[in-house]
C-alpha positions as CSV (number, residue, x, y, z in Angstrom):
1,M,-71.7,-7.6,-195.1
2,D,-70.0,-5.6,-197.9
3,H,-66.4,-4.9,-197.1
4,A,-63.1,-4.2,-198.9
5,F,-59.5,-4.7,-198.0
6,Y,-56.6,-2.2,-197.6
7,E,-53.1,-3.6,-197.9
8,M,-50.6,-2.5,-195.3
9,P,-46.9,-1.9,-196.3
10,D,-46.0,-5.4,-195.0
11,G,-48.7,-7.0,-197.2
12,R,-51.3,-7.8,-194.5
13,R,-54.8,-7.0,-195.5
14,I,-57.1,-4.9,-193.3
15,A,-60.8,-5.4,-193.8
16,Y,-62.9,-2.2,-193.8
17,R,-66.3,-0.7,-194.7
18,H,-66.6,2.8,-196.0
19,T,-69.5,5.0,-197.1
20,P,-68.8,8.4,-198.6
21,G,-70.6,11.5,-197.7
22,S,-70.3,14.8,-195.9
23,G,-68.0,15.4,-193.0
24,P,-66.6,15.2,-190.5
25,A,-66.1,11.5,-191.3
26,L,-67.0,9.1,-188.5
27,V,-64.4,6.5,-187.6
28,F,-65.5,3.6,-185.4
29,L,-62.9,1.7,-183.3
30,P,-64.1,-1.7,-181.9
31,G,-63.2,-3.1,-178.6
32,Y,-60.9,-6.0,-177.6
33,M,-61.6,-9.1,-179.6
34,S,-64.5,-7.3,-181.3
35,D,-64.9,-6.3,-185.0
36,M,-66.9,-4.0,-187.3
37,A,-69.8,-6.5,-187.5
38,G,-70.8,-5.6,-183.9
39,G,-74.2,-3.9,-183.2
40,K,-72.9,-0.4,-182.3
41,A,-70.6,-0.3,-185.3
42,T,-73.3,-1.5,-187.7
43,A,-75.8,1.0,-186.2
44,L,-73.5,3.9,-186.6
45,F,-72.6,2.9,-190.2
46,D,-76.3,2.5,-191.2
47,W,-77.2,5.8,-189.6
48,A,-74.3,7.6,-191.4
49,R,-75.3,6.2,-194.7
50,E,-78.9,7.3,-194.2
51,Q,-77.7,10.8,-193.2
52,G,-75.3,11.1,-196.1
53,R,-72.4,11.1,-193.7
54,A,-68.9,9.7,-194.4
55,C,-68.2,6.7,-192.1
56,L,-65.3,4.2,-191.8
57,L,-65.3,0.9,-190.0
58,L,-62.4,-1.5,-189.8
59,D,-61.2,-4.8,-188.3
60,Y,-57.8,-4.8,-186.6
61,S,-55.4,-7.4,-187.9
62,G,-56.1,-10.8,-186.3
63,C,-59.8,-9.7,-185.8
64,G,-62.9,-10.2,-187.9
65,E,-62.2,-10.4,-191.6
66,S,-58.6,-9.0,-191.5
67,D,-55.4,-10.9,-192.0
68,G,-53.1,-11.8,-189.2
69,E,-53.0,-13.6,-185.9
70,F,-54.7,-12.2,-182.8
71,A,-51.8,-13.1,-180.7
72,E,-49.6,-10.7,-182.7
73,G,-51.9,-7.8,-182.1
74,T,-50.8,-4.8,-180.0
75,L,-52.2,-1.3,-179.4
76,S,-49.3,0.2,-181.4
77,R,-49.9,-2.2,-184.4
78,W,-53.7,-1.5,-184.4
79,R,-53.2,2.2,-183.9
80,D,-51.0,2.3,-187.0
81,E,-53.6,0.4,-189.0
82,V,-56.2,3.0,-187.9
83,L,-53.9,5.8,-189.0
84,E,-53.3,4.1,-192.4
85,L,-57.0,3.6,-193.1
86,V,-57.9,7.1,-192.0
87,E,-55.3,8.6,-194.3
88,A,-56.3,6.4,-197.2
89,R,-60.1,6.5,-197.0
90,T,-61.1,9.8,-195.4
91,E,-60.7,13.5,-196.1
92,G,-60.9,16.5,-193.9
93,N,-62.0,16.4,-190.3
94,I,-62.9,13.3,-188.5
95,V,-64.8,12.2,-185.3
96,L,-63.3,9.1,-183.6
97,V,-65.8,6.8,-181.9
98,G,-64.1,4.2,-179.6
99,S,-65.7,1.4,-177.7
100,S,-63.9,-0.1,-174.7
101,M,-60.3,-0.8,-175.8
102,G,-61.3,1.2,-178.9
103,G,-61.6,4.2,-176.6
104,W,-57.9,3.8,-175.7
105,L,-57.0,3.5,-179.4
106,M,-59.2,6.5,-180.0
107,L,-56.9,8.5,-177.8
108,L,-53.7,7.1,-179.2
109,A,-54.8,7.7,-182.8
110,G,-56.2,11.1,-181.8
111,L,-52.8,12.2,-180.6
112,K,-51.4,11.6,-184.1
113,L,-54.4,13.2,-185.9
114,V,-54.7,16.4,-183.8
115,S,-55.1,18.7,-186.7
116,R,-58.0,16.7,-188.2
117,L,-59.9,16.0,-185.0
118,A,-63.4,17.4,-184.8
119,G,-64.3,15.4,-181.8
120,M,-64.2,12.1,-180.0
121,V,-66.9,9.9,-178.5
122,G,-65.9,7.2,-176.0
123,I,-68.2,4.2,-175.2
124,A,-67.0,2.7,-171.9
125,A,-63.6,3.9,-172.9
126,A,-60.8,1.7,-171.3
127,P,-57.5,3.5,-171.4
128,D,-54.7,1.9,-169.4
129,F,-56.5,-1.3,-168.8
130,T,-53.3,-3.3,-168.9
131,D,-52.6,-1.5,-165.6
132,W,-55.9,-1.5,-163.7
133,G,-57.4,-4.6,-165.3
134,Y,-55.0,-7.2,-164.0
135,D,-53.9,-8.2,-160.5
136,A,-50.3,-8.6,-159.4
137,E,-50.2,-12.4,-160.1
138,Q,-51.5,-11.9,-163.7
139,K,-49.1,-9.1,-164.3
140,A,-46.2,-11.2,-163.2
141,K,-47.2,-14.0,-165.5
142,L,-47.5,-11.6,-168.5
143,A,-44.2,-10.0,-167.7
144,A,-42.7,-13.5,-167.7
145,G,-44.0,-14.1,-171.2
146,E,-47.1,-16.2,-170.3
147,T,-50.6,-15.7,-171.8
148,V,-53.3,-15.0,-169.2
149,F,-56.8,-16.1,-169.6
150,Q,-59.8,-14.4,-167.9
151,E,-63.5,-15.2,-167.7
152,N,-65.4,-14.1,-170.7
153,L,-68.9,-12.9,-169.8
154,Y,-69.9,-12.6,-173.5
155,G,-68.8,-16.0,-174.9
156,T,-68.0,-19.6,-174.0
157,E,-64.2,-19.4,-174.4
158,P,-62.0,-17.5,-171.9
159,T,-60.5,-14.2,-173.0
160,P,-56.7,-14.3,-173.6
161,T,-54.2,-11.5,-173.0
162,H,-51.0,-12.2,-174.8
163,P,-47.6,-10.9,-173.4
164,A,-46.9,-8.7,-176.4
165,F,-50.2,-6.9,-176.1
166,W,-49.8,-6.3,-172.4
167,Q,-46.2,-5.1,-172.6
168,D,-47.0,-2.7,-175.4
169,G,-50.1,-1.5,-173.5
170,E,-48.0,-0.7,-170.5
171,E,-45.8,1.5,-172.7
172,Q,-48.9,3.3,-174.1
173,R,-50.5,4.3,-170.8
174,L,-52.0,7.8,-170.7
175,L,-53.8,8.4,-167.4
176,D,-50.8,9.4,-165.4
177,R,-50.4,12.8,-167.1
178,E,-52.2,15.5,-169.1
179,I,-53.5,14.2,-172.5
180,P,-52.9,17.1,-174.9
181,L,-56.1,16.9,-176.9
182,D,-58.4,20.0,-177.2
183,C,-61.3,18.8,-179.3
184,P,-64.8,18.2,-177.9
185,V,-65.1,14.8,-176.1
186,R,-68.2,12.9,-175.0
187,L,-67.9,9.9,-172.8
188,L,-70.7,7.4,-172.4
189,H,-70.5,4.9,-169.5
190,G,-72.9,2.4,-167.9
191,Q,-73.3,2.8,-164.2
192,L,-73.3,-1.0,-163.9
193,D,-70.2,-1.6,-165.9
194,H,-68.2,-4.2,-164.1
195,D,-65.5,-4.5,-166.8
196,V,-64.5,-0.9,-167.0
197,P,-65.4,1.0,-163.9
198,P,-67.1,4.4,-164.5
199,A,-64.3,6.0,-162.5
200,I,-62.1,5.4,-165.6
201,S,-64.2,7.9,-167.6
202,L,-64.0,10.3,-164.7
203,K,-60.2,10.0,-164.6
204,L,-60.0,10.4,-168.4
205,A,-62.1,13.6,-168.3
206,Q,-59.8,14.9,-165.6
207,M,-56.6,14.2,-167.6
208,L,-57.8,15.5,-171.0
209,R,-56.6,19.0,-171.7
210,S,-59.8,19.9,-173.5
211,V,-62.3,22.1,-171.7
212,D,-65.2,20.6,-173.6
213,V,-65.6,17.2,-172.0
214,Q,-68.9,15.7,-171.0
215,I,-69.7,12.4,-169.3
216,T,-73.0,10.7,-169.6
217,L,-73.6,7.9,-167.0
218,V,-76.4,5.5,-168.1
219,K,-78.5,4.1,-165.3
220,G,-79.0,0.3,-165.5
221,A,-76.5,-0.1,-168.3
222,G,-73.5,-2.5,-168.2
223,H,-70.3,-2.5,-170.2
224,R,-71.7,-3.2,-173.7
225,L,-74.1,-0.3,-173.9
226,S,-75.9,-2.2,-176.7
227,R,-79.5,-1.9,-175.7
228,D,-81.8,0.0,-178.1
229,G,-81.8,3.0,-175.9
230,D,-78.0,2.9,-175.5
231,V,-77.5,2.8,-179.2
232,A,-80.0,5.7,-179.7
233,L,-78.0,7.7,-177.1
234,L,-74.8,7.0,-179.1
235,L,-76.3,8.2,-182.3
236,R,-77.7,11.4,-180.7
237,T,-74.3,12.0,-179.1
238,V,-72.5,11.6,-182.4
239,A,-75.0,13.8,-184.3
240,A,-74.6,16.6,-181.7
241,I,-70.8,16.5,-181.7
242,A,-70.3,16.1,-185.4
């Protein structure tokens, strides 16, 4: 896969893919422990290139082809990487497309990019999952500086949550107040999503200030929304909002 690197101020290199074209530019934000080589990111990039649309993909530090250690990753760190890449590689208005944790980052980055936001598309968006995604025992361990491991339904190794990520996430929670974003928002969510309950998208829609928010619940779909029909829905949704 063709990719380039952007050097952050501290020297770490962030891998990205960019195709130029008309706007608004599409910016895809992967989920937790995911990267720009995933099926939805690749499908969006290929579609954008075919349509002559500008599109930007990236790997957060510690993920995919980017420099860094995953254990050092936090929402704040990854949000700042997104903002740097958007500033350096896109022009004009943008549409942020966030998958799972990327849906939380989509909101955090969007709050810094308000004047450029043409829209947002969440795919099983998971804002505030450091709150609702862990039980009291796990939170106590994380607060004490321990790494917590959870069952990984998509791989052989358990999924780690490191204390720095959890602590930063708790400081970045959004669902307890109005989210001052006014752009069109589309939220796609599988009805059988056992990782991020569909109720999270309902809560997010309620807390967004925008009056143009639509939720699409997909019957029979789980968290990944990666079936052919799910990807086709994503591309139709992006085309309609952008």
